[in-house]
Residue frames relative to the residue before (quaternion, step in Angstrom):
aa qw qx qy qz dx dy dz
X 1.0000 0.0000 0.0000 0.0000 0.00 0.00 0.00
X 0.2316 -0.7500 0.6049 0.1338 3.46 -1.35 0.39
X 0.5021 -0.6562 0.4763 0.3006 3.62 -1.08 0.75
X 0.4120 -0.7226 0.5064 0.2274 3.51 -1.08 0.61
X 0.4878 -0.6456 0.4993 0.3098 3.63 -1.17 0.53
X 0.3718 -0.7286 0.5360 0.2086 3.58 -0.88 1.01
X 0.5017 -0.6440 0.4915 0.3033 3.59 -0.92 0.89
X 0.5905 -0.5750 0.4210 0.3787 3.60 -1.17 0.47
X 0.6085 0.5259 -0.3497 0.4805 3.62 1.13 -0.58
X 0.6876 0.4782 -0.2836 0.4670 3.55 0.81 -0.85
X 0.6293 0.5558 -0.3015 0.4518 3.52 1.07 -0.86
X 0.6502 0.5325 -0.3100 0.4445 3.59 0.93 -0.93
X 0.7011 0.4622 -0.2739 0.4688 3.53 1.13 -0.73
X 0.8296 0.3233 -0.1041 0.4431 3.58 0.85 -1.02
X 0.4454 0.7254 -0.4552 0.2612 3.64 1.18 -0.18
X 0.3772 -0.7494 0.5144 0.1774 3.49 -1.08 0.86
X 0.7358 0.3663 -0.1972 0.5343 3.62 1.20 -0.48
X 0.3690 -0.7908 0.4575 0.1710 3.49 -0.40 1.31
X 0.6535 0.5012 -0.3144 0.4720 3.57 1.23 -0.59
X 0.5653 0.6357 -0.4181 0.3186 3.59 1.06 -0.37
X 0.2733 -0.7460 0.5864 0.1581 3.61 -1.07 0.83
X 0.5256 -0.6782 0.4019 0.3197 3.60 -0.83 0.84
X 0.6343 0.5482 -0.3329 0.4317 3.50 1.07 -0.71
X 0.6468 0.5106 -0.3212 0.4666 3.56 1.11 -0.68
X 0.6334 0.5304 -0.3019 0.4757 3.47 1.05 -0.97
X 0.6481 0.5448 -0.2927 0.4444 3.55 0.92 -0.98
X 0.7102 0.4704 -0.2723 0.4473 3.51 0.77 -1.03
X 0.6784 0.4663 -0.3092 0.4762 3.65 0.91 -0.83
X 0.6696 0.4981 -0.3132 0.4532 3.61 0.85 -0.85
X 0.6961 0.4901 -0.2872 0.4392 3.55 0.87 -0.94
X 0.5777 0.5800 -0.3255 0.4732 3.50 1.21 -0.69
X 0.7122 0.4390 -0.2490 0.4879 3.56 0.93 -1.02
X 0.6746 0.4895 -0.3153 0.4538 3.65 0.86 -0.88
X 0.7373 0.3857 -0.2609 0.4894 3.62 0.90 -0.67
X 0.7317 0.4924 -0.2559 0.3959 3.54 1.01 -0.83
X 0.5955 0.6029 -0.3563 0.3936 3.52 1.13 -0.74
X 0.6421 0.4936 -0.3497 0.4710 3.73 0.82 -0.71
X 0.6681 0.4953 -0.3285 0.4476 3.63 0.89 -0.79
X 0.6415 0.5199 -0.3150 0.4680 3.61 1.06 -0.86
X 0.6567 0.4972 -0.3254 0.4645 3.54 0.96 -0.77
X 0.6006 0.5497 -0.3388 0.4715 3.64 1.09 -0.75
X 0.6533 0.5158 -0.3175 0.4543 3.59 0.94 -0.92
X 0.6262 0.5451 -0.3166 0.4587 3.62 1.03 -0.94
X 0.7181 0.4903 -0.2344 0.4347 3.44 0.82 -1.23
X 0.7254 0.3380 -0.2056 0.5633 3.59 1.19 -0.50
X 0.1655 0.8478 -0.4924 0.1068 3.58 1.03 0.76
X 0.5183 0.6311 -0.4169 0.3990 3.58 1.21 -0.30
X 0.6365 0.5323 -0.2995 0.4709 3.59 1.22 -0.60
X 0.5741 0.6113 -0.3878 0.3826 3.59 1.14 -0.34
X 0.5800 -0.5580 0.4447 0.3931 3.65 -1.05 0.59
X 0.5703 -0.6118 0.4326 0.3366 3.63 -1.00 0.90
X 0.6253 0.5854 -0.3190 0.4056 3.52 1.03 -0.92
X 0.8524 0.0184 -0.0324 0.5216 3.66 -0.55 1.04
X 0.2540 0.8105 -0.5047 0.1545 3.60 1.13 0.32
X 0.6487 0.5270 -0.3051 0.4564 3.62 0.97 -0.78
X 0.6404 0.5211 -0.2967 0.4799 3.49 1.06 -0.79
X 0.6609 0.4999 -0.3123 0.4644 3.54 0.92 -0.96
X 0.6611 0.5013 -0.3241 0.4546 3.59 0.86 -0.91
X 0.6374 0.5113 -0.3299 0.4727 3.63 0.92 -0.88
X 0.6939 0.4909 -0.2913 0.4388 3.65 0.73 -0.94
X 0.6674 0.5042 -0.2981 0.4599 3.57 1.02 -0.90
X 0.6837 0.4606 -0.3026 0.4784 3.66 0.91 -0.81
X 0.6035 0.5561 -0.3580 0.4455 3.62 1.07 -0.55
X 0.6369 0.5215 -0.3161 0.4717 3.46 1.14 -0.85
X 0.5995 0.5719 -0.3555 0.4327 3.58 1.05 -0.75
X 0.6874 0.4985 -0.2858 0.4442 3.60 0.85 -1.03
X 0.6667 0.5095 -0.2948 0.4572 3.60 1.03 -0.99
X 0.6652 0.5166 -0.2897 0.4548 3.55 0.97 -0.98
X 0.6438 0.5634 -0.3080 0.4162 3.48 1.03 -0.86
X 0.6709 0.4752 -0.2690 0.5017 3.54 1.06 -0.96
X 0.6475 0.4930 -0.3517 0.4626 3.63 0.97 -0.74
X 0.6312 0.5310 -0.3565 0.4387 3.59 0.91 -0.70
X 0.5973 0.5346 -0.3493 0.4852 3.70 1.05 -0.66
X 0.7700 0.4065 -0.2438 0.4270 3.59 0.40 -1.17
X 0.6208 0.5174 -0.3311 0.4871 3.57 1.03 -0.73
X 0.6692 0.5102 -0.2847 0.4592 3.63 0.98 -0.87
X 0.6422 0.5162 -0.3317 0.4595 3.49 1.06 -0.76
X 0.6327 0.5030 -0.3192 0.4947 3.59 1.03 -0.86
X 0.6871 0.4847 -0.3004 0.4502 3.63 0.95 -0.70
X 0.6323 -0.5811 0.3202 0.3999 3.62 1.19 -0.13
X 0.4270 0.7159 -0.4890 0.2569 3.62 1.05 -0.01
X 0.5548 -0.6416 0.4019 0.3451 3.64 -0.88 0.79
X 0.5813 -0.6136 0.4241 0.3252 3.50 -1.07 0.86
X 0.6177 0.5615 -0.3685 0.4092 3.59 0.97 -0.54
X 0.6505 0.5116 -0.3012 0.4737 3.49 1.06 -0.80
X 0.6301 0.5126 -0.3249 0.4844 3.58 1.01 -0.81
X 0.6449 0.5314 -0.3416 0.4302 3.64 0.93 -0.83
X 0.6390 0.5370 -0.3098 0.4555 3.53 1.04 -0.89
X 0.6893 0.4874 -0.2853 0.4537 3.62 1.08 -0.55
X 0.5273 0.6802 -0.3991 0.3161 3.57 1.15 -0.61
X 0.6478 0.4938 -0.3864 0.4326 3.74 0.69 -0.72
X 0.5937 0.5547 -0.3699 0.4505 3.66 1.03 -0.38
X 0.6703 0.5073 -0.2802 0.4635 3.45 1.04 -0.89
X 0.6043 0.5312 -0.3380 0.4883 3.54 1.11 -0.83
X 0.6605 0.5184 -0.3128 0.4440 3.58 0.94 -0.79
X 0.5699 0.5630 -0.3588 0.4791 3.61 1.15 -0.63
X 0.7072 0.4581 -0.2777 0.4615 3.60 0.75 -1.01
X 0.6366 0.4983 -0.3621 0.4640 3.64 1.02 -0.57
X 0.6451 0.5220 -0.3204 0.4569 3.49 1.07 -0.68
X 0.5926 0.5229 -0.3567 0.4981 3.59 1.19 -0.68
X 0.6570 0.5283 -0.3320 0.4230 3.58 0.73 -1.06
X 0.6462 0.5395 -0.3070 0.4440 3.62 0.97 -0.80
X 0.7309 0.4135 -0.2255 0.4939 3.57 0.88 -1.08
X 0.5903 0.5439 -0.3711 0.4670 3.59 1.12 -0.46
X 0.6466 0.4905 -0.3133 0.4931 3.64 0.98 -0.76
X 0.6506 0.5163 -0.3212 0.4550 3.55 0.98 -0.84
X 0.6251 0.5244 -0.3377 0.4693 3.57 1.12 -0.69
X 0.6549 0.5197 -0.3173 0.4477 3.54 0.96 -0.79
X 0.6789 0.4995 -0.2606 0.4708 3.54 1.15 -0.61
X 0.6363 0.5709 -0.2909 0.4296 3.47 1.33 -0.43
X 0.6198 -0.5290 0.4206 0.3989 3.61 -1.29 0.25
X 0.5684 0.6136 -0.3960 0.3788 3.65 1.17 -0.33
X 0.6407 0.4937 -0.3116 0.4987 3.58 1.33 -0.39
X 0.4535 -0.7068 0.4980 0.2163 3.50 -1.04 0.89
X 0.6133 -0.5428 0.3456 0.4580 3.61 1.28 0.12
X 0.6035 0.5500 -0.3728 0.4408 3.66 1.17 -0.18
X 0.1621 -0.8216 0.5442 0.0512 3.58 -0.32 1.24
X 0.0905 -0.7906 0.6048 0.0309 3.59 -0.88 1.01
X 0.5907 -0.5580 0.4120 0.4122 3.66 -1.21 0.28
X 0.6020 -0.4816 0.4801 0.4186 3.49 -1.40 0.22
X 0.7742 0.0175 0.0175 0.6325 3.55 0.94 -0.90
X 0.2445 -0.8031 0.5187 0.1621 3.66 -0.42 1.01
X 0.3748 -0.7958 0.4430 0.1732 3.59 -0.29 1.15
X 0.6572 0.5143 -0.3068 0.4577 3.55 1.10 -0.46
X 0.6740 0.4816 -0.2561 0.4982 3.53 1.39 -0.21
X 0.7204 -0.3813 0.3200 0.4829 3.62 -1.25 -0.26
X 0.5229 0.6381 -0.4079 0.3912 3.65 1.19 -0.14
X 0.4704 0.6710 -0.4302 0.3788 3.44 1.33 -0.24
X 0.5883 0.5766 -0.3596 0.4384 3.68 1.06 -0.74
X 0.7108 0.4282 -0.3093 0.4645 3.63 0.83 -0.81
X 0.5827 0.5464 -0.3720 0.4728 3.62 1.16 -0.47
X 0.6598 0.5139 -0.3044 0.4560 3.56 0.96 -0.90
X 0.6060 0.5524 -0.3318 0.4665 3.61 1.07 -0.77
X 0.6284 0.5264 -0.3377 0.4626 3.63 0.85 -1.05
X 0.7165 0.4389 -0.2846 0.4615 3.63 0.58 -1.11
X 0.7287 0.4286 -0.2995 0.4422 3.64 0.61 -0.92
X 0.6402 0.4915 -0.3741 0.4568 3.70 0.86 -0.61
X 0.5914 0.5675 -0.3704 0.4371 3.61 1.01 -0.59
X 0.6913 0.4763 -0.2563 0.4792 3.48 0.96 -0.98
X 0.7467 0.4212 -0.2371 0.4570 3.59 0.77 -1.09
X 0.6723 0.4227 -0.3214 0.5157 3.66 1.14 -0.23
X 0.5193 -0.6964 0.3892 0.3065 3.51 1.20 0.30
X 0.5871 0.5594 -0.3788 0.4460 3.59 1.11 0.72
X 0.0216 0.8457 -0.5316 0.0410 3.57 0.63 1.13
X 0.4903 0.6674 -0.4299 0.3596 3.60 1.27 -0.06
X 0.5922 0.5609 -0.3506 0.4601 3.55 1.32 -0.27
X 0.5260 0.7061 -0.3910 0.2680 3.55 1.12 -0.57
X 0.6422 0.5001 -0.3765 0.4424 3.68 0.93 -0.78
X 0.6222 0.5542 -0.3213 0.4501 3.61 1.02 -0.83
X 0.6876 0.5040 -0.2684 0.4484 3.55 0.91 -1.03
X 0.6817 0.4778 -0.2787 0.4789 3.52 0.87 -0.94
X 0.6307 0.5069 -0.3573 0.4664 3.62 1.03 -0.50
X 0.6056 0.5448 -0.3292 0.4776 3.55 1.18 -0.69
X 0.7038 0.4618 -0.2656 0.4699 3.53 0.94 -0.91
X 0.6138 0.5613 -0.3501 0.4308 3.65 1.10 -0.54
X 0.5885 0.6231 -0.3840 0.3435 3.66 1.06 -0.61
X 0.8707 -0.0312 -0.0326 0.4897 3.56 -0.79 1.25
X 0.5231 0.5986 -0.4614 0.3939 3.61 1.07 0.22
X 0.4233 -0.7401 0.4434 0.2764 3.68 -0.45 0.89
X 0.7716 0.1043 -0.0541 0.6252 3.53 1.16 -0.76
X 0.3949 -0.6744 0.5792 0.2319 3.40 -1.36 0.54
X 0.4431 -0.7060 0.4925 0.2502 3.63 -1.12 0.37
X 0.5766 -0.6576 0.4117 0.2560 3.47 -1.00 1.11
X 0.6791 0.4831 -0.2796 0.4767 3.61 0.90 -0.88
X 0.6957 0.4605 -0.3041 0.4598 3.56 0.79 -0.87
X 0.6092 0.5434 -0.3360 0.4698 3.58 1.18 -0.65
X 0.6814 0.4963 -0.2902 0.4530 3.57 0.96 -0.95
X 0.6369 0.5076 -0.3549 0.4592 3.65 1.02 -0.76
X 0.7174 0.4712 -0.2594 0.4427 3.58 0.95 -0.75
X 0.5527 0.6993 -0.3579 0.2785 3.51 1.19 -0.73
X 0.6048 0.5398 -0.4147 0.4133 3.70 0.88 -0.44
X 0.7444 0.3449 -0.2112 0.5313 3.64 1.05 -0.56
X 0.7443 0.2742 -0.2201 0.5678 3.61 1.21 -0.06
X 0.0417 -0.8769 0.4766 0.0461 3.64 0.72 1.01
X 0.6779 0.4972 -0.3000 0.4508 3.61 1.13 -0.53
X 0.5223 0.6359 -0.4091 0.3943 3.61 1.33 -0.05
X 0.4764 -0.6433 0.5331 0.2739 3.49 -1.10 0.84
X 0.2522 -0.7630 0.5769 0.1465 3.58 -1.03 0.85
X 0.4053 -0.7260 0.5083 0.2243 3.58 -0.75 1.14
X 0.3017 -0.7381 0.5597 0.2256 3.61 -1.12 0.37
X 0.5735 0.5831 -0.3558 0.4523 3.55 1.32 0.27
X 0.2214 -0.7243 0.6400 0.1293 3.55 -0.93 1.04
X 0.3036 -0.8114 0.4770 0.1484 3.58 -0.24 1.23
X 0.7423 0.3372 -0.1775 0.5512 3.54 1.17 -0.61
X 0.3676 -0.7627 0.4719 0.2459 3.62 1.22 -0.03
X 0.8374 -0.1074 0.0806 0.5298 3.59 -0.61 -1.14
X 0.5603 -0.1709 -0.8093 -0.0436 1.47 -2.13 1.33
X 0.5481 0.7256 -0.3680 0.1941 3.52 1.09 -0.58
X 0.5570 0.6161 -0.3691 0.4170 3.56 1.20 -0.52
X 0.5710 0.6151 -0.3655 0.4026 3.57 1.14 -0.65
X 0.6448 0.5593 -0.3499 0.3861 3.63 1.11 -0.52
X 0.4276 0.7268 -0.4348 0.3160 3.51 1.38 -0.19
X 0.7197 0.4573 -0.2651 0.4500 3.50 0.83 -1.01
X 0.6123 0.5045 -0.3803 0.4752 3.63 1.20 -0.33
X 0.5808 0.5193 -0.3903 0.4905 3.72 1.01 -0.48
X 0.7323 0.4407 -0.2333 0.4638 3.68 0.87 -0.92
X 0.5866 0.6197 -0.3889 0.3472 3.64 1.05 -0.43
X 0.5850 -0.5161 0.4916 0.3870 3.48 -1.44 0.15
X 0.6789 -0.5147 0.3403 0.3979 3.60 -1.13 0.66
X 0.7194 0.4806 -0.2651 0.4256 3.53 0.83 -1.10
X 0.6886 0.4808 -0.2925 0.4573 3.63 1.20 -0.44
X 0.4850 0.7020 -0.4146 0.3164 3.61 1.27 -0.29
X 0.6658 0.5111 -0.3611 0.4064 3.69 0.60 -0.86
X 0.6514 0.4867 -0.3320 0.4781 3.65 0.92 -0.81
X 0.6886 0.5094 -0.2940 0.4242 3.55 0.80 -0.88
X 0.6549 0.4922 -0.2998 0.4888 3.51 1.09 -0.76
X 0.5949 0.5418 -0.3520 0.4781 3.58 1.08 -0.68
X 0.6408 0.4955 -0.3222 0.4899 3.63 0.97 -0.84
X 0.6447 0.5558 -0.3387 0.4008 3.53 0.87 -0.83
X 0.6813 0.4920 -0.2618 0.4747 3.49 1.07 -0.95
X 0.5997 0.5596 -0.3450 0.4563 3.57 1.18 -0.59
X 0.7401 0.3973 -0.1925 0.5073 3.53 1.09 -0.84
X 0.4452 0.7609 -0.4258 0.2037 3.62 1.19 -0.44
X 0.7203 0.4711 -0.2788 0.4261 3.55 0.70 -1.08
X 0.6684 0.5003 -0.2826 0.4722 3.58 0.95 -0.99
X 0.7091 0.4418 -0.2917 0.4657 3.57 1.05 -0.60
X 0.6135 0.5739 -0.3173 0.4400 3.58 1.36 -0.19
X 0.2611 0.8011 -0.5182 0.1468 3.70 1.17 0.24
X 0.7408 0.4190 -0.2699 0.4502 3.68 0.83 -0.61
X 0.5599 0.6271 -0.3811 0.3847 3.59 1.26 -0.13
X 0.5704 -0.6385 0.3741 0.3563 3.70 -0.99 0.60
X 0.6197 0.5484 -0.3521 0.4374 3.60 1.17 -0.27
X 0.5306 0.6617 -0.4071 0.3389 3.62 1.19 -0.53
X 0.8624 0.0826 -0.1179 0.4853 3.53 -1.12 1.04
X 0.3849 0.7512 -0.4853 0.2281 3.59 1.18 0.30
X 0.5604 0.6236 -0.3901 0.3805 3.58 1.19 -0.35
X 0.6132 0.5569 -0.3270 0.4548 3.53 1.36 -0.24
X 0.7173 0.3452 -0.2237 0.5624 3.58 1.33 -0.13
X 0.6480 -0.5028 0.3948 0.4141 3.49 -1.37 0.01
X 0.8238 0.2474 -0.2048 0.4670 3.52 -1.36 0.42
X 0.1743 0.7752 -0.5670 0.2171 3.47 0.71 1.32
X 0.3357 -0.7850 0.4902 0.1756 3.63 -0.64 1.09
X 0.6182 -0.5033 0.3756 0.4728 3.64 1.13 -0.56
X 0.3626 -0.6890 0.5800 0.2396 3.57 -1.20 0.52
X 0.2112 0.7714 -0.5744 0.1741 3.63 -0.46 1.16
X 0.2654 -0.7395 0.5972 0.1617 3.51 -0.91 0.97
X 0.1461 -0.8305 0.5291 0.0950 3.55 0.24 1.17
X 0.6245 0.5737 -0.3360 0.4098 3.51 1.09 -0.63
X 0.6119 0.5464 -0.3156 0.4768 3.47 1.16 -0.74
X 0.6594 0.4845 -0.3128 0.4823 3.59 0.97 -0.81
X 0.6487 0.5149 -0.3283 0.4543 3.60 0.91 -0.85
X 0.6974 0.4501 -0.3071 0.4655 3.66 0.80 -0.85
X 0.5623 0.5540 -0.3847 0.4784 3.62 1.16 -0.60
X 0.7080 0.4683 -0.2855 0.4449 3.63 0.81 -0.82
X 0.6543 0.5236 -0.2972 0.4576 3.54 1.00 -0.93
X 0.7601 0.3602 -0.1775 0.5108 3.61 0.86 -0.98
X 0.3453 -0.7639 0.4778 0.2626 3.60 1.28 -0.05
X 0.1639 0.8106 -0.5334 0.1777 3.54 0.85 1.06
X 0.4387 -0.6477 0.5469 0.2983 3.53 -1.04 0.76
X 0.1395 -0.8561 0.4948 0.0522 3.54 -0.41 1.17
X 0.3282 0.8162 -0.4238 0.2158 3.50 1.33 0.25
X 0.6770 0.4870 -0.2728 0.4796 3.51 1.24 -0.49
X 0.7811 0.2687 -0.1387 0.5463 3.62 1.22 -0.27
X 0.4568 0.7235 -0.4588 0.2398 3.64 1.08 -0.11
X 0.7074 0.4249 -0.2852 0.4875 3.65 1.08 -0.37
X 0.4353 0.7114 -0.4499 0.3196 3.61 1.23 0.21
X 0.5912 -0.5462 0.4327 0.4060 3.56 -1.18 0.46
X 0.8340 0.2830 -0.2408 0.4078 3.49 -1.35 0.61
X 0.6096 0.5561 -0.3508 0.4429 3.57 1.34 -0.11
X 0.2683 -0.7884 0.5310 0.1564 3.70 -0.43 1.09
X 0.1306 -0.8478 0.5064 0.0882 3.59 0.45 1.18
X 0.6459 0.5254 -0.3529 0.4269 3.62 0.94 -0.83
X 0.6416 0.4763 -0.3785 0.4672 3.62 0.99 -0.41
X 0.6156 0.5436 -0.3466 0.4532 3.60 1.06 -0.54
X 0.6361 0.5360 -0.2901 0.4732 3.50 1.05 -0.95
X 0.6514 0.5062 -0.2885 0.4860 3.54 0.98 -0.92
X 0.6690 0.4886 -0.3331 0.4502 3.65 0.81 -0.93
X 0.6795 0.5205 -0.3117 0.4126 3.53 0.91 -0.84
X 0.6286 0.5183 -0.3230 0.4816 3.51 1.31 -0.50
X 0.6572 0.5408 -0.2870 0.4396 3.63 1.24 -0.30
X 0.7545 0.3601 -0.1972 0.5120 3.60 1.03 -0.61
X 0.4224 -0.6848 0.5421 0.2424 3.44 -1.27 0.69
X 0.3730 -0.7241 0.5337 0.2274 3.57 -0.57 1.21
X 0.6162 -0.5957 0.3566 0.3719 3.50 -1.13 0.75
X 0.7123 0.4461 -0.3035 0.4489 3.58 0.95 -0.71
X 0.7089 0.4376 -0.2971 0.4666 3.61 1.17 0.14
X 0.3842 0.7308 -0.4849 0.2885 3.56 1.26 0.06
X 0.7577 0.3264 -0.3055 0.4754 3.39 -0.98 1.02
X 0.6427 0.4891 -0.3087 0.5025 3.54 1.35 -0.21
X 0.1552 -0.8645 0.4708 0.0832 3.58 0.23 1.23
X 0.6263 0.5443 -0.3303 0.4499 3.58 1.33 -0.32
X 0.5093 0.6559 -0.4631 0.3099 3.68 1.10 -0.24
X 0.5079 -0.6549 0.4741 0.2974 3.48 -1.12 0.83
X 0.6899 0.5192 -0.2617 0.4311 3.54 1.25 -0.45
X 0.5677 0.6445 -0.3154 0.4037 3.42 1.56 -0.01
X 0.1158 -0.7481 0.6460 0.0980 3.55 -0.85 0.80
X 0.2659 -0.7915 0.5291 0.1511 3.59 -0.41 1.17
X 0.0743 -0.7987 0.5958 -0.0396 3.48 -0.85 1.08
X 0.0161 0.8099 -0.5831 0.0606 3.59 -0.82 0.91
X 0.2826 -0.7612 0.5607 0.1622 3.50 -0.84 0.99
X 0.6382 -0.5521 0.3775 0.3813 3.62 -1.09 0.79
X 0.7290 0.3588 -0.3111 0.4930 3.57 -0.86 0.99
X 0.6514 0.4969 -0.3301 0.4689 3.58 1.23 -0.36
X 0.5914 -0.5969 0.4253 0.3364 3.54 -1.25 0.39
X 0.4666 -0.6771 0.4826 0.3015 3.61 -0.79 0.76
X 0.2750 -0.8039 0.5026 0.1595 3.60 -0.53 1.17
X 0.8192 0.1032 -0.0506 0.5618 3.68 1.08 -0.28
X 0.4903 -0.6678 0.4835 0.2826 3.51 -0.95 0.90
X 0.4409 0.6709 -0.5206 0.2907 3.65 -0.99 0.64
X 0.6483 -0.4852 0.4414 0.3865 3.40 -1.62 -0.24
X 0.0862 -0.7926 0.6037 -0.0040 3.57 -0.81 1.19
X 0.0898 -0.7928 0.5994 0.0645 3.51 -1.24 0.53
X 0.1105 -0.7985 0.5894 0.0539 3.64 -1.13 0.40
X 0.5633 -0.5847 0.4782 0.3349 3.57 -1.12 0.72
X 0.6499 0.5240 -0.3252 0.4442 3.55 1.09 -0.69
X 0.7014 0.3742 -0.2414 0.5565 3.61 1.37 -0.26
X 0.5569 -0.6264 0.4013 0.3694 3.57 1.08 0.63
X 0.6068 -0.6249 0.3194 0.3731 3.57 1.16 0.75
X 0.3939 0.7229 -0.4660 0.3242 3.49 1.29 0.40
X 0.3608 -0.7683 0.4823 0.2164 3.64 -0.69 0.99
X 0.0731 -0.7532 0.6537 -0.0103 3.43 -1.32 0.91
X 0.3783 -0.7190 0.5365 0.2283 3.53 -0.99 0.86
X 0.0164 -0.7493 0.6617 -0.0209 3.46 -1.10 0.97
X 0.3526 -0.7077 0.5831 0.1866 3.55 -1.20 0.83
X 0.6064 -0.5467 0.4407 0.3732 3.52 -1.19 0.70
X 0.7644 0.3377 -0.2857 0.4691 3.53 -0.95 1.04
X 0.5615 0.5756 -0.3899 0.4487 3.59 1.27 -0.22
X 0.4603 -0.6504 0.5268 0.2960 3.51 -1.26 0.57
X 0.4265 -0.7166 0.4927 0.2488 3.56 -0.74 1.05
X 0.3772 -0.7776 0.4511 0.2227 3.63 -0.63 1.04
X 0.4595 -0.6157 0.5714 0.2886 3.50 -1.47 0.31
X 0.2619 -0.7147 0.6201 0.1899 3.53 -1.06 0.75
X 0.2931 -0.8042 0.4853 0.1786 3.66 -0.14 1.22
X 0.8623 0.1363 -0.0983 0.4777 3.66 -1.24 0.59
X 0.3347 0.7195 -0.5344 0.2910 3.64 1.02 0.74
X 0.5981 -0.6193 0.3960 0.3193 3.53 -1.25 0.65
X 0.6624 0.5505 -0.2879 0.4187 3.60 1.26 -0.47
X 0.5096 -0.6432 0.4481 0.3547 3.57 1.24 -0.25
X 0.8238 0.0401 0.0140 0.5653 3.56 -0.33 -1.20
X 0.3227 -0.7451 0.5496 0.1964 3.60 -1.02 0.87
X 0.0289 -0.8010 0.5958 -0.0510 3.50 -0.61 1.16
X 0.2441 -0.7790 0.5728 0.0733 3.59 -0.77 1.23
X 0.1124 -0.7657 0.6316 0.0463 3.55 -1.13 0.76
X 0.4247 -0.7007 0.5185 0.2446 3.62 -0.91 0.87
X 0.3418 -0.7186 0.5563 0.2391 3.64 -0.83 0.86
X 0.1790 -0.8023 0.5668 0.0543 3.58 -0.53 1.27
X 0.4917 0.6871 -0.4393 0.3053 3.62 1.15 0.11
X 0.6879 0.4652 -0.2805 0.4814 3.66 1.23 -0.14
């Protein structure tokens, strides 16, 4: 699927980022919406590319796909597109990054490479922001099944892994080692004391984190972007992801600048809180079922392994496996929109 462009009239009413200019959003979104299918077609018809530098061309084209996909999500969130639509697009963006990883490795193996291997995303550079988006969007859109793929992409040729990224992924990857190094330092290192704090102290600490977030982000690529063209928006995605993971009461800071509360609200609608597991009727419950398990509730179900296409299953049926899918394990989710 592809996201849609918001009209200027709708954007003026529903935009989330006051600094965003419609012409910038329109240009970035239109470029991605129209350009991504063309780039995909070019990659799929690679046999028609000139043999000279073909591995380089495929690497650069697939890298563009990943970057444009992430830009489309964050610009569209700032413009007011519903979180549910953004979530439905995320599997496509993960697929773009998988495609890039494949073509990047092929380039490294080719004679076009000078033997100098570099990461898919270099975590000590500004590319950290893209890595953080991938991890946070997977959590906030209720699709943690992408995290093993993402963390493998981030591990490639990076000498060190990052403490924050490891901690964010750790609830779903319990066997993964957690780094003690914050590769980008501020503002992210300030989250350490929130992870370590008592439950009752976390709301105040997170509120303080958000108050200091912009000033502490001076070395990050999004800082001061509102002063130039093509401003994606100021969003502390990591604050939102930590709020969801630690189940922090955000009532004292949900209306603060930089806090993407709509993503947090959506995420909380997707996961089953520990004290509600087994209660299939809860409005806050997202039913999740792995292939081979028994369907717990009749309805329309979808899976990233099935390109998010909905299928009806009755309670008591065995949930099927989608063979040879790019995601590995087949995980089904109940569509609660009906």
